[in-house]
N, C-alpha and C positions, 0 to 999 in steps of 0.2 A: 380307117380314119372316120371318126364319128362326126357327122354333120347334120343329118336329117332327123333332128329331134322333134321339131315342130315347124310349122310354117311361119311362126313368129319368133324364130331363133334370134334374129338380129337385135331384137329389143331386150334380150337377156345378155348383158355385157359379159357376164361370167362365162356363159357358154361360148360366145364369140372368142373370148380370150383363150379358152381351152382349145378350140378349133385352130386358132392362130398358132398356138404353141405346139401343135402337132406337126408343124413344119420341121421341127428339130428331129422328130422320130422319122419323118419322111426322108430327111437327108441321110439318116443312119441306114434306113432300109435301102435306099438307092445305092449307097456304098456297098452294102452286103450283096445286093442283087447283081451288081456289076461283075462280081466274081463268077457268076453263072450265066452271063449274058449270051453265051453261045447256045444255050438251051432255048428252043423256039418259044415255049410258053413263058419262060422267065424274060426272054428278050422283049416280048410284046408287053409284058407288065412293066418292065423297066422303062420302055418308051413312054408308056402312059403315065408312070410316076414322074418321069422327067418333065413331061408337059405340065403336070400338076405342080411340080416344084417351081416352074417358071411363074405360074399364077401366084404362088405364095411369095416369091421373090419380088414380083412387081408390086405387091401390096406394101412393101416397106415396113413401117413400124406398126401398122394397124390395118384393119380390113374395113372397106366401105361396104355398104349393103350390096352394091352391084358385084364387088369382088367376092363377097361371101356367096352370093347366088351362083356365080360362075364356078367357084370352087366346089360348091355343093353339087351342081349339075355334072361337073367333071368326075367327081367321086362316085356319083350314081352310075355313070357310064362305066367306070372301071369296075364297080361292084357287079353290075349286070354282066359284064364280060367274064367275070370270074365264076359266077353262079350259073350261067346259062350253058 
């Protein structure tokens, strides 16, 4: 999920829209990963993505700057857990 394009992302409404629309892909990914949730690595990713989904769900129809920052931070944490 692309989020950290620049520190000024929130002022580019098109980028915010693209980030918000990625919640649909996140939902599809969660459904797919649930098939493999017994795998330890997949299970931990699934848990992280489910927490991220809650953040998107709480946003409703649009993202506030605070919600975008929270989502961005959460995605950075997930990304770091994958690459480290």
